[in-house]
C-alpha positions in Angstrom: 89.3 175.7 75.2 89.0 178.4 72.5 89.3 182.1 73.3 87.1 184.7 71.7 88.3 188.3 71.9 85.4 190.7 71.8 84.2 194.2 72.6 81.2 194.3 75.0 77.9 195.1 73.2 79.5 194.7 69.8 77.0 193.3 67.3 79.8 191.8 65.2 81.2 190.0 68.2 77.8 188.7 69.2 77.5 187.1 65.8 80.6 185.1 66.5 79.3 184.2 69.9 76.0 182.9 68.4 78.0 180.8 65.9 80.0 179.2 68.6 76.8 178.5 70.6 75.2 177.0 67.4 78.2 174.7 67.1 78.1 174.0 70.9 81.8 174.7 71.0 83.1 175.7 74.5 85.1 178.9 74.6 86.3 181.6 77.0 85.3 185.2 76.3 88.0 187.8 76.6 86.7 191.4 76.7 88.8 194.2 75.3 88.4 197.9 76.1 86.9 199.7 73.1 89.5 201.7 71.0 92.3 199.5 72.3 91.2 196.4 70.3 93.2 197.0 67.1 96.4 197.0 69.2 95.4 194.2 71.6 94.4 191.8 68.9 97.6 192.5 66.9 99.7 191.8 70.0 97.9 188.5 70.3 98.7 187.5 66.8 95.6 188.6 64.9 95.2 190.8 61.8 92.3 192.7 60.4 91.2 189.8 58.1 91.5 191.9 54.9 88.7 194.3 55.8 88.4 197.7 54.0 85.4 199.4 55.7 83.7 202.6 54.8 81.2 204.7 56.8 78.9 207.2 55.1 81.0 206.8 52.0 84.2 207.7 53.9 87.4 205.8 54.9 88.0 207.6 58.2 91.4 207.5 59.9 89.9 205.3 62.6 88.6 202.7 60.1 91.9 202.7 58.2 93.8 202.3 61.5 91.6 199.3 62.6 91.7 197.7 59.1 95.5 197.9 59.1 96.1 196.4 62.5 93.5 194.0 64.0 89.8 193.6 64.6 87.3 191.7 66.6 85.8 189.2 66.9 89.0 187.3 66.9 89.1 183.6 67.7 92.2 181.8 69.1 91.7 178.1 68.4 94.3 175.3 68.7 97.1 177.5 67.4 95.0 179.2 64.8 94.3 183.0 64.8 91.0 183.7 63.0 89.7 187.2 62.5 86.2 188.5 61.3 83.0 186.6 61.2 83.6 185.5 57.6 86.8 183.7 58.6 85.3 182.4 61.9 82.3 180.9 60.2 84.4 179.0 57.7 86.9 177.8 60.3 84.1 176.5 62.5 82.4 174.6 59.6 85.8 173.0 58.7 86.7 172.1 62.3 83.2 171.3 63.7 81.0 170.3 60.7 77.8 169.7 62.6 75.5 171.6 62.7 76.6 173.5 59.5 76.7 177.2 59.1 76.2 177.0 55.3 73.9 174.8 53.2 75.4 171.9 51.3 73.4 172.7 48.1 75.5 175.0 45.9 72.8 177.4 44.9 71.5 177.7 48.5 75.0 178.3 49.8 75.6 181.0 47.2 72.4 182.8 48.3 73.4 182.5 52.0 76.9 183.8 51.2 75.4 186.8 49.3 73.2 187.6 52.3 76.2 187.2 54.6 78.3 189.5 52.4 75.6 192.2 52.4 75.2 191.8 56.2 78.9 192.3 56.7 79.5 195.1 54.2 76.3 197.2 54.4 74.0 196.2 57.3 76.8 195.9 59.9 77.9 199.5 59.4 74.3 200.8 59.2 73.7 199.2 62.5 76.4 201.4 64.1 75.3 204.6 62.4 71.5 204.4 62.8 71.5 204.3 66.6 74.6 206.4 66.4 72.8 209.4 64.9 70.4 209.5 67.9 73.3 209.0 70.3 75.2 212.0 69.0 72.1 214.1 69.2 71.4 213.3 72.8 74.3 211.5 74.5 72.9 211.8 78.0 69.7 210.0 77.3 71.3 207.2 75.3 74.1 206.7 77.8 71.4 205.6 80.2 69.3 203.6 77.7 72.3 201.7 76.4 73.0 200.2 79.8 71.1 197.1 78.9 69.3 195.5 75.9 69.5 192.5 73.6 73.3 192.8 73.4 73.9 194.0 77.0 75.5 197.3 77.7 77.1 199.0 74.7 80.9 199.4 74.7 81.4 200.8 78.2 79.9 199.6 81.4 79.8 203.1 83.0 77.2 205.5 81.8 79.7 208.4 82.1 82.1 206.7 79.7 79.3 206.0 77.2 78.2 209.6 77.4 81.7 211.1 76.9 83.4 208.6 74.6 80.8 206.9 72.4 79.7 210.1 70.6 83.3 210.8 69.7 83.8 207.3 68.4 80.6 207.7 66.3 81.7 211.0 64.8 85.3 210.4 64.3 85.4 206.7 63.3 81.9 206.1 61.8 81.3 209.5 60.3 78.0 209.9 62.1 76.2 213.2 62.2 73.6 214.7 64.5 71.8 216.2 61.5 68.2 215.1 61.1 68.5 215.6 57.3 71.3 213.1 57.1 69.8 210.5 59.4 70.8 207.0 58.2 67.5 205.7 59.6 66.1 206.7 56.3 67.9 203.7 54.8 66.3 201.2 57.3 63.0 200.4 55.5 64.7 199.3 52.4 67.1 197.1 54.4 64.2 195.5 56.3 62.5 194.9 53.0 65.6 193.0 51.8 65.8 190.9 55.0 62.0 190.1 54.8 62.5 189.0 51.1 65.4 186.7 52.1 63.2 185.2 54.8 60.4 184.7 52.3 62.8 183.0 50.0 64.1 180.7 52.7 67.6 182.2 52.7 67.2 183.5 56.3 65.1 182.3 59.2 64.8 178.7 58.2 64.6 175.6 60.5 68.4 175.3 60.0 70.0 178.6 61.0 73.1 179.7 59.0 75.9 182.2 59.3 73.9 185.0 57.6 71.1 184.6 60.2 73.5 185.3 63.0 75.0 188.3 61.4 71.7 189.9 60.4 70.0 189.3 63.8 72.9 190.8 65.7 72.9 194.0 63.6 69.1 194.3 64.0 69.5 193.9 67.7 71.8 196.9 67.8 69.6 199.0 65.7 66.7 198.3 68.1 68.6 200.2 70.9 67.1 203.2 69.1 63.4 203.2 70.3 62.0 205.4 67.6 62.7 202.9 64.9 60.6 200.2 66.5 57.4 201.1 64.4 59.4 200.3 61.3 60.0 196.7 62.6 56.5 195.9 63.8 54.8 193.0 62.1 57.9 192.2 60.0 59.5 188.8 59.7 62.8 190.6 60.3 61.7 191.3 63.9 60.7 187.7 64.4 64.2 186.7 63.4 65.9 188.9 65.9 63.3 187.9 68.6 64.1 184.3 67.8 67.9 184.6 68.2 68.3 187.6 70.6 65.1 188.1 72.5 64.6 191.3 74.5 65.7 190.8 78.1 62.8 190.4 80.6 
């Protein structure tokens, strides 16, 4: 059985979980304590998959440290060590061809890969920083509200740990500010427009789901932990996509 190393509540890790479920591949989930994951994954033979992430235009020490050592999701599969959703998607398609994660048509595949690349490089970081801005402004409220949701609890199971540690991660690693003037939520309407356009073009949200669908939906699910952005989602195909793949818990 495969092993998937994850952080609880991580949208990137949920993308990998959705891809494994799509392929109907059995696996065992291994949860790693947040902040220890670069060291733990490196000790288990993984690397960072060549990532060079930025947050708010900055390469913070935390990002450089993680990108140098190891990252999650990380898949241990029959002697292989595969890091990042980009690598996991391609490994799964090679090892378990049906159902595919990418279209066979060359032009359609290129469009899906472009959406996947944008979801990984831009949307995934925005999904940390948009709810993050609200969290650093009011850690106590969000430590309670992040106990459950489409991705489960975020990062730490205990509310006290979320209240004390998560704002420090957001400030130090993801360059997130409490300033209302620099709120990254201002970028969200344009991102949702882009997702809606991809859905209209058949790149996302089709009958046959693809790797980009799983990455986009997971990031949107994390953004929706911030309640005041919900009006920006209402009536949009983007919300239908996240409801389809990660419905809100009853």
